[in-house]
PDB file with SEQRES, HELIX, SHEET and CRYST1 records, atoms N, CA, C and O in Angstrom:
SEQRES   1 A   83  MET ARG ALA TYR ILE VAL ILE VAL THR LEU ALA VAL LEU          
SEQRES   2 A   83  ALA THR CYS ALA VAL ALA TYR MET ALA ILE PRO GLN ASP          
SEQRES   3 A   83  GLN THR ASP ALA GLU ARG ALA CYS SER ASP ASP CYS LEU          
SEQRES   4 A   83  GLY TYR ASP ALA GLY TYR LYS TRP ALA GLN GLN HIS SER          
SEQRES   5 A   83  VAL ASP ASP GLU ASP TYR CYS PRO LYS GLY ASN SER GLN          
SEQRES   6 A   83  SER PHE HIS GLU GLY CYS ILE ALA PHE ALA GLN ARG GLU          
SEQRES   7 A   83  LEU SER PRO ASP ARG                                          
HELIX    1 AA1 ARG A    2  ALA A   22  1                                  21    
HELIX    2 AA2 CYS A   38  GLN A   50  1                                  13    
HELIX    3 AA3 GLU A   56  TYR A   58  5                                   3    
HELIX    4 AA4 GLN A   65  LEU A   79  1                                  15    
CRYST1    1.000    1.000    1.000  90.00  90.00  90.00 P 1           1          
ATOM      1  N   MET A   1     -19.653  25.519  20.998  1.00  0.00           N  
ATOM      2  CA  MET A   1     -18.254  25.454  20.517  1.00  0.00           C  
ATOM      3  C   MET A   1     -17.720  24.027  20.813  1.00  0.00           C  
ATOM      4  O   MET A   1     -17.018  23.441  19.989  1.00  0.00           O  
ATOM      5  N   ARG A   2     -18.061  23.486  21.990  1.00  0.00           N  
ATOM      6  CA  ARG A   2     -17.508  22.188  22.299  1.00  0.00           C  
ATOM      7  C   ARG A   2     -18.012  21.090  21.300  1.00  0.00           C  
ATOM      8  O   ARG A   2     -17.269  20.183  20.925  1.00  0.00           O  
ATOM      9  N   ALA A   3     -19.324  21.219  20.886  1.00  0.00           N  
ATOM     10  CA  ALA A   3     -19.800  20.252  19.979  1.00  0.00           C  
ATOM     11  C   ALA A   3     -19.100  20.293  18.665  1.00  0.00           C  
ATOM     12  O   ALA A   3     -18.881  19.256  18.040  1.00  0.00           O  
ATOM     13  N   TYR A   4     -18.740  21.483  18.227  1.00  0.00           N  
ATOM     14  CA  TYR A   4     -17.912  21.704  16.988  1.00  0.00           C  
ATOM     15  C   TYR A   4     -16.576  21.036  17.175  1.00  0.00           C  
ATOM     16  O   TYR A   4     -16.136  20.339  16.260  1.00  0.00           O  
ATOM     17  N   ILE A   5     -15.925  21.188  18.244  1.00  0.00           N  
ATOM     18  CA  ILE A   5     -14.577  20.569  18.485  1.00  0.00           C  
ATOM     19  C   ILE A   5     -14.731  19.038  18.461  1.00  0.00           C  
ATOM     20  O   ILE A   5     -13.899  18.345  17.876  1.00  0.00           O  
ATOM     21  N   VAL A   6     -15.690  18.559  19.034  1.00  0.00           N  
ATOM     22  CA  VAL A   6     -15.906  17.014  19.050  1.00  0.00           C  
ATOM     23  C   VAL A   6     -16.192  16.516  17.747  1.00  0.00           C  
ATOM     24  O   VAL A   6     -15.702  15.444  17.393  1.00  0.00           O  
ATOM     25  N   ILE A   7     -16.965  17.205  16.964  1.00  0.00           N  
ATOM     26  CA  ILE A   7     -17.371  16.786  15.562  1.00  0.00           C  
ATOM     27  C   ILE A   7     -16.038  16.775  14.663  1.00  0.00           C  
ATOM     28  O   ILE A   7     -15.740  15.815  13.952  1.00  0.00           O  
ATOM     29  N   VAL A   8     -15.361  17.803  14.758  1.00  0.00           N  
ATOM     30  CA  VAL A   8     -14.097  17.903  13.938  1.00  0.00           C  
ATOM     31  C   VAL A   8     -13.122  16.976  14.354  1.00  0.00           C  
ATOM     32  O   VAL A   8     -12.403  16.509  13.471  1.00  0.00           O  
ATOM     33  N   THR A   9     -12.940  16.589  15.596  1.00  0.00           N  
ATOM     34  CA  THR A   9     -12.017  15.558  16.124  1.00  0.00           C  
ATOM     35  C   THR A   9     -12.410  14.227  15.694  1.00  0.00           C  
ATOM     36  O   THR A   9     -11.576  13.394  15.340  1.00  0.00           O  
ATOM     37  N   LEU A  10     -13.786  13.984  15.719  1.00  0.00           N  
ATOM     38  CA  LEU A  10     -14.258  12.653  15.191  1.00  0.00           C  
ATOM     39  C   LEU A  10     -13.968  12.528  13.773  1.00  0.00           C  
ATOM     40  O   LEU A  10     -13.604  11.440  13.326  1.00  0.00           O  
ATOM     41  N   ALA A  11     -14.099  13.566  13.013  1.00  0.00           N  
ATOM     42  CA  ALA A  11     -13.968  13.508  11.609  1.00  0.00           C  
ATOM     43  C   ALA A  11     -12.487  13.202  11.194  1.00  0.00           C  
ATOM     44  O   ALA A  11     -12.152  12.411  10.313  1.00  0.00           O  
ATOM     45  N   VAL A  12     -11.651  13.966  11.981  1.00  0.00           N  
ATOM     46  CA  VAL A  12     -10.167  13.682  11.722  1.00  0.00           C  
ATOM     47  C   VAL A  12      -9.819  12.348  12.068  1.00  0.00           C  
ATOM     48  O   VAL A  12      -9.076  11.730  11.306  1.00  0.00           O  
ATOM     49  N   LEU A  13     -10.288  11.761  13.206  1.00  0.00           N  
ATOM     50  CA  LEU A  13      -9.990  10.427  13.602  1.00  0.00           C  
ATOM     51  C   LEU A  13     -10.515   9.395  12.562  1.00  0.00           C  
ATOM     52  O   LEU A  13      -9.834   8.417  12.254  1.00  0.00           O  
ATOM     53  N   ALA A  14     -11.639   9.615  12.074  1.00  0.00           N  
ATOM     54  CA  ALA A  14     -12.194   8.666  11.107  1.00  0.00           C  
ATOM     55  C   ALA A  14     -11.414   8.747   9.822  1.00  0.00           C  
ATOM     56  O   ALA A  14     -11.211   7.719   9.177  1.00  0.00           O  
ATOM     57  N   THR A  15     -10.965   9.923   9.416  1.00  0.00           N  
ATOM     58  CA  THR A  15     -10.209   9.987   8.119  1.00  0.00           C  
ATOM     59  C   THR A  15      -8.845   9.292   8.398  1.00  0.00           C  
ATOM     60  O   THR A  15      -8.371   8.569   7.522  1.00  0.00           O  
ATOM     61  N   CYS A  16      -8.245   9.461   9.482  1.00  0.00           N  
ATOM     62  CA  CYS A  16      -6.913   8.715   9.890  1.00  0.00           C  
ATOM     63  C   CYS A  16      -7.145   7.193   9.785  1.00  0.00           C  
ATOM     64  O   CYS A  16      -6.371   6.454   9.177  1.00  0.00           O  
ATOM     65  N   ALA A  17      -8.285   6.764  10.432  1.00  0.00           N  
ATOM     66  CA  ALA A  17      -8.514   5.291  10.429  1.00  0.00           C  
ATOM     67  C   ALA A  17      -8.719   4.733   9.075  1.00  0.00           C  
ATOM     68  O   ALA A  17      -8.263   3.624   8.798  1.00  0.00           O  
ATOM     69  N   VAL A  18      -9.410   5.472   8.174  1.00  0.00           N  
ATOM     70  CA  VAL A  18      -9.508   5.017   6.756  1.00  0.00           C  
ATOM     71  C   VAL A  18      -8.224   4.936   6.103  1.00  0.00           C  
ATOM     72  O   VAL A  18      -7.963   3.926   5.451  1.00  0.00           O  
ATOM     73  N   ALA A  19      -7.359   5.912   6.203  1.00  0.00           N  
ATOM     74  CA  ALA A  19      -6.059   5.947   5.610  1.00  0.00           C  
ATOM     75  C   ALA A  19      -5.179   4.912   6.064  1.00  0.00           C  
ATOM     76  O   ALA A  19      -4.385   4.372   5.294  1.00  0.00           O  
ATOM     77  N   TYR A  20      -5.289   4.573   7.409  1.00  0.00           N  
ATOM     78  CA  TYR A  20      -4.444   3.551   8.080  1.00  0.00           C  
ATOM     79  C   TYR A  20      -4.822   2.161   7.469  1.00  0.00           C  
ATOM     80  O   TYR A  20      -3.963   1.346   7.132  1.00  0.00           O  
ATOM     81  N   MET A  21      -6.181   1.944   7.347  1.00  0.00           N  
ATOM     82  CA  MET A  21      -6.631   0.598   6.821  1.00  0.00           C  
ATOM     83  C   MET A  21      -6.245   0.469   5.467  1.00  0.00           C  
ATOM     84  O   MET A  21      -6.144  -0.676   5.025  1.00  0.00           O  
ATOM     85  N   ALA A  22      -5.986   1.532   4.650  1.00  0.00           N  
ATOM     86  CA  ALA A  22      -5.692   1.370   3.257  1.00  0.00           C  
ATOM     87  C   ALA A  22      -4.258   0.947   2.971  1.00  0.00           C  
ATOM     88  O   ALA A  22      -3.926   0.473   1.885  1.00  0.00           O  
ATOM     89  N   ILE A  23      -3.411   1.140   4.002  1.00  0.00           N  
ATOM     90  CA  ILE A  23      -2.014   0.671   3.844  1.00  0.00           C  
ATOM     91  C   ILE A  23      -1.803  -0.762   4.150  1.00  0.00           C  
ATOM     92  O   ILE A  23      -2.295  -1.211   5.185  1.00  0.00           O  
ATOM     93  N   PRO A  24      -1.142  -1.503   3.382  1.00  0.00           N  
ATOM     94  CA  PRO A  24      -0.987  -2.948   3.675  1.00  0.00           C  
ATOM     95  C   PRO A  24      -0.139  -2.863   5.061  1.00  0.00           C  
ATOM     96  O   PRO A  24       0.845  -2.133   5.174  1.00  0.00           O  
ATOM     97  N   GLN A  25      -0.594  -3.625   6.014  1.00  0.00           N  
ATOM     98  CA  GLN A  25       0.013  -3.647   7.296  1.00  0.00           C  
ATOM     99  C   GLN A  25       1.348  -4.209   7.533  1.00  0.00           C  
ATOM    100  O   GLN A  25       1.956  -3.992   8.581  1.00  0.00           O  
ATOM    101  N   ASP A  26       1.849  -4.980   6.507  1.00  0.00           N  
ATOM    102  CA  ASP A  26       3.160  -5.529   6.607  1.00  0.00           C  
ATOM    103  C   ASP A  26       4.279  -4.567   5.923  1.00  0.00           C  
ATOM    104  O   ASP A  26       5.460  -4.907   5.840  1.00  0.00           O  
ATOM    105  N   GLN A  27       3.825  -3.449   5.491  1.00  0.00           N  
ATOM    106  CA  GLN A  27       4.776  -2.540   4.797  1.00  0.00           C  
ATOM    107  C   GLN A  27       5.062  -1.297   5.728  1.00  0.00           C  
ATOM    108  O   GLN A  27       4.168  -0.806   6.416  1.00  0.00           O  
ATOM    109  N   THR A  28       6.289  -0.838   5.715  1.00  0.00           N  
ATOM    110  CA  THR A  28       6.574   0.385   6.411  1.00  0.00           C  
ATOM    111  C   THR A  28       6.391   1.562   5.440  1.00  0.00           C  
ATOM    112  O   THR A  28       6.295   1.358   4.230  1.00  0.00           O  
ATOM    113  N   ASP A  29       6.344   2.776   5.963  1.00  0.00           N  
ATOM    114  CA  ASP A  29       6.291   3.903   5.075  1.00  0.00           C  
ATOM    115  C   ASP A  29       7.464   4.010   4.134  1.00  0.00           C  
ATOM    116  O   ASP A  29       7.318   4.489   3.010  1.00  0.00           O  
ATOM    117  N   ALA A  30       8.622   3.570   4.575  1.00  0.00           N  
ATOM    118  CA  ALA A  30       9.835   3.549   3.745  1.00  0.00           C  
ATOM    119  C   ALA A  30       9.681   2.656   2.500  1.00  0.00           C  
ATOM    120  O   ALA A  30      10.117   2.994   1.399  1.00  0.00           O  
ATOM    121  N   GLU A  31       9.034   1.488   2.735  1.00  0.00           N  
ATOM    122  CA  GLU A  31       8.756   0.494   1.615  1.00  0.00           C  
ATOM    123  C   GLU A  31       7.724   0.948   0.682  1.00  0.00           C  
ATOM    124  O   GLU A  31       7.767   0.595  -0.497  1.00  0.00           O  
ATOM    125  N   ARG A  32       6.787   1.718   1.139  1.00  0.00           N  
ATOM    126  CA  ARG A  32       5.646   2.147   0.313  1.00  0.00           C  
ATOM    127  C   ARG A  32       6.112   3.335  -0.591  1.00  0.00           C  
ATOM    128  O   ARG A  32       6.138   4.479  -0.137  1.00  0.00           O  
ATOM    129  N   ALA A  33       6.435   3.084  -1.720  1.00  0.00           N  
ATOM    130  CA  ALA A  33       7.068   4.064  -2.681  1.00  0.00           C  
ATOM    131  C   ALA A  33       6.170   4.650  -3.754  1.00  0.00           C  
ATOM    132  O   ALA A  33       6.602   5.183  -4.776  1.00  0.00           O  
ATOM    133  N   CYS A  34       4.862   4.509  -3.439  1.00  0.00           N  
ATOM    134  CA  CYS A  34       3.936   5.114  -4.501  1.00  0.00           C  
ATOM    135  C   CYS A  34       3.959   6.567  -4.440  1.00  0.00           C  
ATOM    136  O   CYS A  34       4.043   7.166  -3.367  1.00  0.00           O  
ATOM    137  N   SER A  35       3.887   7.138  -5.557  1.00  0.00           N  
ATOM    138  CA  SER A  35       3.998   8.571  -5.682  1.00  0.00           C  
ATOM    139  C   SER A  35       2.755   9.267  -6.179  1.00  0.00           C  
ATOM    140  O   SER A  35       2.469  10.420  -5.856  1.00  0.00           O  
ATOM    141  N   ASP A  36       2.000   8.478  -7.017  1.00  0.00           N  
ATOM    142  CA  ASP A  36       0.753   9.053  -7.730  1.00  0.00           C  
ATOM    143  C   ASP A  36      -0.408   8.308  -7.396  1.00  0.00           C  
ATOM    144  O   ASP A  36      -1.294   8.842  -6.729  1.00  0.00           O  
ATOM    145  N   ASP A  37      -0.518   6.977  -7.837  1.00  0.00           N  
ATOM    146  CA  ASP A  37      -1.596   6.152  -7.679  1.00  0.00           C  
ATOM    147  C   ASP A  37      -1.413   5.087  -6.605  1.00  0.00           C  
ATOM    148  O   ASP A  37      -1.069   3.945  -6.913  1.00  0.00           O  
ATOM    149  N   CYS A  38      -1.639   5.452  -5.355  1.00  0.00           N  
ATOM    150  CA  CYS A  38      -1.387   4.444  -4.288  1.00  0.00           C  
ATOM    151  C   CYS A  38      -2.437   3.384  -4.355  1.00  0.00           C  
ATOM    152  O   CYS A  38      -2.119   2.281  -3.909  1.00  0.00           O  
ATOM    153  N   LEU A  39      -3.627   3.540  -4.835  1.00  0.00           N  
ATOM    154  CA  LEU A  39      -4.526   2.446  -4.881  1.00  0.00           C  
ATOM    155  C   LEU A  39      -3.997   1.299  -5.837  1.00  0.00           C  
ATOM    156  O   LEU A  39      -4.141   0.110  -5.553  1.00  0.00           O  
ATOM    157  N   GLY A  40      -3.427   1.704  -6.891  1.00  0.00           N  
ATOM    158  CA  GLY A  40      -2.939   0.709  -7.907  1.00  0.00           C  
ATOM    159  C   GLY A  40      -1.715   0.048  -7.326  1.00  0.00           C  
ATOM    160  O   GLY A  40      -1.532  -1.158  -7.490  1.00  0.00           O  
ATOM    161  N   TYR A  41      -0.857   0.818  -6.640  1.00  0.00           N  
ATOM    162  CA  TYR A  41       0.362   0.319  -6.016  1.00  0.00           C  
ATOM    163  C   TYR A  41      -0.067  -0.678  -4.978  1.00  0.00           C  
ATOM    164  O   TYR A  41       0.459  -1.791  -4.981  1.00  0.00           O  
ATOM    165  N   ASP A  42      -0.971  -0.368  -4.101  1.00  0.00           N  
ATOM    166  CA  ASP A  42      -1.510  -1.250  -3.049  1.00  0.00           C  
ATOM    167  C   ASP A  42      -2.125  -2.520  -3.598  1.00  0.00           C  
ATOM    168  O   ASP A  42      -1.993  -3.586  -2.997  1.00  0.00           O  
ATOM    169  N   ALA A  43      -2.808  -2.413  -4.756  1.00  0.00           N  
ATOM    170  CA  ALA A  43      -3.450  -3.422  -5.334  1.00  0.00           C  
ATOM    171  C   ALA A  43      -2.413  -4.462  -5.783  1.00  0.00           C  
ATOM    172  O   ALA A  43      -2.526  -5.660  -5.524  1.00  0.00           O  
ATOM    173  N   GLY A  44      -1.384  -3.919  -6.479  1.00  0.00           N  
ATOM    174  CA  GLY A  44      -0.303  -4.698  -6.946  1.00  0.00           C  
ATOM    175  C   GLY A  44       0.532  -5.468  -5.944  1.00  0.00           C  
ATOM    176  O   GLY A  44       0.979  -6.596  -6.150  1.00  0.00           O  
ATOM    177  N   TYR A  45       0.706  -4.741  -4.815  1.00  0.00           N  
ATOM    178  CA  TYR A  45       1.421  -5.389  -3.651  1.00  0.00           C  
ATOM    179  C   TYR A  45       0.576  -6.482  -3.153  1.00  0.00           C  
ATOM    180  O   TYR A  45       1.098  -7.575  -2.935  1.00  0.00           O  
ATOM    181  N   LYS A  46      -0.655  -6.298  -2.955  1.00  0.00           N  
ATOM    182  CA  LYS A  46      -1.521  -7.244  -2.325  1.00  0.00           C  
ATOM    183  C   LYS A  46      -1.689  -8.524  -3.296  1.00  0.00           C  
ATOM    184  O   LYS A  46      -1.749  -9.674  -2.862  1.00  0.00           O  
ATOM    185  N   TRP A  47      -1.758  -8.188  -4.632  1.00  0.00           N  
ATOM    186  CA  TRP A  47      -1.869  -9.301  -5.587  1.00  0.00           C  
ATOM    187  C   TRP A  47      -0.646 -10.204  -5.505  1.00  0.00           C  
ATOM    188  O   TRP A  47      -0.754 -11.428  -5.437  1.00  0.00           O  
ATOM    189  N   ALA A  48       0.524  -9.563  -5.513  1.00  0.00           N  
ATOM    190  CA  ALA A  48       1.782 -10.313  -5.415  1.00  0.00           C  
ATOM    191  C   ALA A  48       1.855 -11.017  -4.166  1.00  0.00           C  
ATOM    192  O   ALA A  48       2.415 -12.113  -4.129  1.00  0.00           O  
ATOM    193  N   GLN A  49       1.316 -10.471  -3.075  1.00  0.00           N  
ATOM    194  CA  GLN A  49       1.323 -11.198  -1.785  1.00  0.00           C  
ATOM    195  C   GLN A  49       0.501 -12.451  -1.821  1.00  0.00           C  
ATOM    196  O   GLN A  49       0.900 -13.530  -1.381  1.00  0.00           O  
ATOM    197  N   GLN A  50      -0.724 -12.236  -2.396  1.00  0.00           N  
ATOM    198  CA  GLN A  50      -1.639 -13.390  -2.559  1.00  0.00           C  
ATOM    199  C   GLN A  50      -1.122 -14.497  -3.432  1.00  0.00           C  
ATOM    200  O   GLN A  50      -1.387 -15.671  -3.174  1.00  0.00           O  
ATOM    201  N   HIS A  51      -0.398 -14.146  -4.449  1.00  0.00           N  
ATOM    202  CA  HIS A  51       0.157 -15.142  -5.406  1.00  0.00           C  
ATOM    203  C   HIS A  51       1.562 -15.554  -5.105  1.00  0.00           C  
ATOM    204  O   HIS A  51       2.205 -16.221  -5.916  1.00  0.00           O  
ATOM    205  N   SER A  52       2.064 -15.160  -3.925  1.00  0.00           N  
ATOM    206  CA  SER A  52       3.469 -15.540  -3.420  1.00  0.00           C  
ATOM    207  C   SER A  52       4.517 -15.216  -4.458  1.00  0.00           C  
ATOM    208  O   SER A  52       5.410 -16.024  -4.713  1.00  0.00           O  
ATOM    209  N   VAL A  53       4.424 -14.084  -5.039  1.00  0.00           N  
ATOM    210  CA  VAL A  53       5.484 -13.653  -6.066  1.00  0.00           C  
ATOM    211  C   VAL A  53       6.740 -13.366  -5.448  1.00  0.00           C  
ATOM    212  O   VAL A  53       6.814 -12.549  -4.531  1.00  0.00           O  
ATOM    213  N   ASP A  54       7.739 -13.987  -5.891  1.00  0.00           N  
ATOM    214  CA  ASP A  54       9.137 -13.762  -5.425  1.00  0.00           C  
ATOM    215  C   ASP A  54      10.157 -13.479  -6.404  1.00  0.00           C  
ATOM    216  O   ASP A  54      11.360 -13.560  -6.156  1.00  0.00           O  
ATOM    217  N   ASP A  55       9.627 -13.118  -7.616  1.00  0.00           N  
ATOM    218  CA  ASP A  55      10.526 -12.724  -8.755  1.00  0.00           C  
ATOM    219  C   ASP A  55       9.807 -11.622  -9.558  1.00  0.00           C  
ATOM    220  O   ASP A  55       8.658 -11.810  -9.958  1.00  0.00           O  
ATOM    221  N   GLU A  56      10.438 -10.533  -9.786  1.00  0.00           N  
ATOM    222  CA  GLU A  56       9.847  -9.428 -10.446  1.00  0.00           C  
ATOM    223  C   GLU A  56       9.332  -9.747 -11.881  1.00  0.00           C  
ATOM    224  O   GLU A  56       8.501  -9.030 -12.437  1.00  0.00           O  
ATOM    225  N   ASP A  57       9.893 -10.913 -12.479  1.00  0.00           N  
ATOM    226  CA  ASP A  57       9.481 -11.246 -13.884  1.00  0.00           C  
ATOM    227  C   ASP A  57       8.023 -11.823 -13.831  1.00  0.00           C  
ATOM    228  O   ASP A  57       7.405 -11.998 -14.881  1.00  0.00           O  
ATOM    229  N   TYR A  58       7.502 -12.103 -12.677  1.00  0.00           N  
ATOM    230  CA  TYR A  58       6.108 -12.600 -12.542  1.00  0.00           C  
ATOM    231  C   TYR A  58       5.115 -11.555 -12.333  1.00  0.00           C  
ATOM    232  O   TYR A  58       3.923 -11.841 -12.223  1.00  0.00           O  
ATOM    233  N   CYS A  59       5.547 -10.357 -12.273  1.00  0.00           N  
ATOM    234  CA  CYS A  59       4.650  -9.198 -12.008  1.00  0.00           C  
ATOM    235  C   CYS A  59       4.036  -8.801 -13.471  1.00  0.00           C  
ATOM    236  O   CYS A  59       4.776  -8.607 -14.435  1.00  0.00           O  
ATOM    237  N   PRO A  60       2.726  -8.707 -13.537  1.00  0.00           N  
ATOM    238  CA  PRO A  60       2.062  -8.488 -14.801  1.00  0.00           C  
ATOM    239  C   PRO A  60       2.361  -6.969 -15.287  1.00  0.00           C  
ATOM    240  O   PRO A  60       2.342  -6.008 -14.518  1.00  0.00           O  
ATOM    241  N   LYS A  61       2.619  -6.900 -16.580  1.00  0.00           N  
ATOM    242  CA  LYS A  61       2.945  -5.498 -17.125  1.00  0.00           C  
ATOM    243  C   LYS A  61       1.731  -5.117 -17.911  1.00  0.00           C  
ATOM    244  O   LYS A  61       1.749  -5.089 -19.141  1.00  0.00           O  
ATOM    245  N   GLY A  62       0.671  -4.823 -17.192  1.00  0.00           N  
ATOM    246  CA  GLY A  62      -0.590  -4.404 -17.890  1.00  0.00           C  
ATOM    247  C   GLY A  62      -0.598  -2.958 -18.086  1.00  0.00           C  
ATOM    248  O   GLY A  62       0.437  -2.347 -18.353  1.00  0.00           O  
ATOM    249  N   ASN A  63      -1.862  -2.328 -17.949  1.00  0.00           N  
ATOM    250  CA  ASN A  63      -2.006  -0.916 -18.173  1.00  0.00           C  
ATOM    251  C   ASN A  63      -1.593  -0.025 -17.026  1.00  0.00           C  
ATOM    252  O   ASN A  63      -1.438   1.182 -17.208  1.00  0.00           O  
ATOM    253  N   SER A  64      -1.415  -0.582 -15.870  1.00  0.00           N  
ATOM    254  CA  SER A  64      -1.260   0.147 -14.618  1.00  0.00           C  
ATOM    255  C   SER A  64       0.240   0.029 -14.202  1.00  0.00           C  
ATOM    256  O   SER A  64       0.748  -1.016 -13.795  1.00  0.00           O  
ATOM    257  N   GLN A  65       0.886   1.209 -14.350  1.00  0.00           N  
ATOM    258  CA  GLN A  65       2.281   1.244 -13.957  1.00  0.00           C  
ATOM    259  C   GLN A  65       2.368   1.076 -12.408  1.00  0.00           C  
ATOM    260  O   GLN A  65       3.240   0.397 -11.867  1.00  0.00           O  
ATOM    261  N   SER A  66       1.464   1.700 -11.795  1.00  0.00           N  
ATOM    262  CA  SER A  66       1.492   1.721 -10.232  1.00  0.00           C  
ATOM    263  C   SER A  66       1.276   0.264  -9.725  1.00  0.00           C  
ATOM    264  O   SER A  66       1.925  -0.193  -8.784  1.00  0.00           O  
ATOM    265  N   PHE A  67       0.380  -0.399 -10.365  1.00  0.00           N  
ATOM    266  CA  PHE A  67       0.151  -1.908  -9.871  1.00  0.00           C  
ATOM    267  C   PHE A  67       1.411  -2.662 -10.143  1.00  0.00           C  
ATOM    268  O   PHE A  67       1.763  -3.511  -9.324  1.00  0.00           O  
ATOM    269  N   HIS A  68       2.116  -2.439 -11.196  1.00  0.00           N  
ATOM    270  CA  HIS A  68       3.337  -3.200 -11.488  1.00  0.00           C  
ATOM    271  C   HIS A  68       4.457  -2.872 -10.519  1.00  0.00           C  
ATOM    272  O   HIS A  68       5.266  -3.717 -10.133  1.00  0.00           O  
ATOM    273  N   GLU A  69       4.460  -1.548 -10.131  1.00  0.00           N  
ATOM    274  CA  GLU A  69       5.458  -1.107  -9.086  1.00  0.00           C  
ATOM    275  C   GLU A  69       5.056  -1.706  -7.779  1.00  0.00           C  
ATOM    276  O   GLU A  69       5.957  -2.041  -7.010  1.00  0.00           O  
ATOM    277  N   GLY A  70       3.902  -1.867  -7.462  1.00  0.00           N  
ATOM    278  CA  GLY A  70       3.541  -2.497  -6.121  1.00  0.00           C  
ATOM    279  C   GLY A  70       3.892  -3.953  -6.122  1.00  0.00           C  
ATOM    280  O   GLY A  70       4.410  -4.455  -5.125  1.00  0.00           O  
ATOM    281  N   CYS A  71       3.630  -4.661  -7.209  1.00  0.00           N  
ATOM    282  CA  CYS A  71       4.087  -5.975  -7.372  1.00  0.00           C  
ATOM    283  C   CYS A  71       5.573  -6.239  -7.233  1.00  0.00           C  
ATOM    284  O   CYS A  71       6.064  -7.186  -6.618  1.00  0.00           O  
ATOM    285  N   ILE A  72       6.255  -5.251  -7.904  1.00  0.00           N  
ATOM    286  CA  ILE A  72       7.730  -5.383  -7.754  1.00  0.00           C  
ATOM    287  C   ILE A  72       8.250  -5.173  -6.371  1.00  0.00           C  
ATOM    288  O   ILE A  72       9.183  -5.829  -5.908  1.00  0.00           O  
ATOM    289  N   ALA A  73       7.568  -4.170  -5.685  1.00  0.00           N  
ATOM    290  CA  ALA A  73       7.975  -3.969  -4.324  1.00  0.00           C  
ATOM    291  C   ALA A  73       7.866  -5.157  -3.425  1.00  0.00           C  
ATOM    292  O   ALA A  73       8.724  -5.401  -2.577  1.00  0.00           O  
ATOM    293  N   PHE A  74       6.763  -5.924  -3.623  1.00  0.00           N  
ATOM    294  CA  PHE A  74       6.573  -7.115  -2.815  1.00  0.00           C  
ATOM    295  C   PHE A  74       7.628  -8.183  -3.164  1.00  0.00           C  
ATOM    296  O   PHE A  74       8.240  -8.818  -2.306  1.00  0.00           O  
ATOM    297  N   ALA A  75       7.794  -8.331  -4.508  1.00  0.00           N  
ATOM    298  CA  ALA A  75       8.862  -9.365  -4.879  1.00  0.00           C  
ATOM    299  C   ALA A  75      10.225  -9.043  -4.450  1.00  0.00           C  
ATOM    300  O   ALA A  75      10.983  -9.941  -4.084  1.00  0.00           O  
ATOM    301  N   GLN A  76      10.623  -7.666  -4.477  1.00  0.00           N  
ATOM    302  CA  GLN A  76      11.931  -7.310  -3.904  1.00  0.00           C  
ATOM    303  C   GLN A  76      12.015  -7.496  -2.394  1.00  0.00           C  
ATOM    304  O   GLN A  76      13.078  -7.796  -1.850  1.00  0.00           O  
ATOM    305  N   ARG A  77      10.874  -7.312  -1.722  1.00  0.00           N  
ATOM    306  CA  ARG A  77      10.824  -7.491  -0.222  1.00  0.00           C  
ATOM    307  C   ARG A  77      11.059  -9.034   0.075  1.00  0.00           C  
ATOM    308  O   ARG A  77      11.741  -9.412   1.028  1.00  0.00           O  
ATOM    309  N   GLU A  78      10.469  -9.850  -0.775  1.00  0.00           N  
ATOM    310  CA  GLU A  78      10.617 -11.279  -0.545  1.00  0.00           C  
ATOM    311  C   GLU A  78      11.980 -11.770  -0.797  1.00  0.00           C  
ATOM    312  O   GLU A  78      12.397 -12.784  -0.237  1.00  0.00           O  
ATOM    313  N   LEU A  79      12.740 -11.037  -1.682  1.00  0.00           N  
ATOM    314  CA  LEU A  79      14.057 -11.525  -2.112  1.00  0.00           C  
ATOM    315  C   LEU A  79      15.192 -10.867  -1.144  1.00  0.00           C  
ATOM    316  O   LEU A  79      16.357 -11.264  -1.164  1.00  0.00           O  
ATOM    317  N   SER A  80      14.745  -9.851  -0.322  1.00  0.00           N  
ATOM    318  CA  SER A  80      15.797  -9.191   0.489  1.00  0.00           C  
ATOM    319  C   SER A  80      16.382 -10.145   1.538  1.00  0.00           C  
ATOM    320  O   SER A  80      15.640 -10.861   2.210  1.00  0.00           O  
ATOM    321  N   PRO A  81      17.692 -10.153   1.673  1.00  0.00           N  
ATOM    322  CA  PRO A  81      18.316 -11.062   2.647  1.00  0.00           C  
ATOM    323  C   PRO A  81      18.089 -10.820   4.174  1.00  0.00           C  
ATOM    324  O   PRO A  81      18.374 -11.670   5.018  1.00  0.00           O  
ATOM    325  N   ASP A  82      17.560  -9.608   4.461  1.00  0.00           N  
ATOM    326  CA  ASP A  82      17.244  -9.297   5.946  1.00  0.00           C  
ATOM    327  C   ASP A  82      15.857  -9.714   6.230  1.00  0.00           C  
ATOM    328  O   ASP A  82      15.353  -9.341   7.289  1.00  0.00           O  
ATOM    329  N   ARG A  83      15.201 -10.420   5.434  1.00  0.00           N  
ATOM    330  CA  ARG A  83      13.754 -10.833   5.658  1.00  0.00           C  
ATOM    331  C   ARG A  83      13.724 -12.073   6.381  1.00  0.00           C  
ATOM    332  O   ARG A  83      12.646 -12.592   6.672  1.00  0.00           O  
TER     333      ARG A  83                                                      
END                                                                             
């Protein structure tokens, strides 16, 4: 029984670690507004971060709405006065 508990605990911890690493570390949960495709949202956010996007107009409007939303989230974060 103990071995089962250890295995389950390790599996849960590994899953949590993978989920934690998938979230951009400079975003809080309140800022992360993806509802459906978080991978696209995260990719858009990271792309905007890498390209220093500070205006929503520079976010590409391709086939992925979630990518576009992630890019906009980064641009809005850059424009916020409390930053």
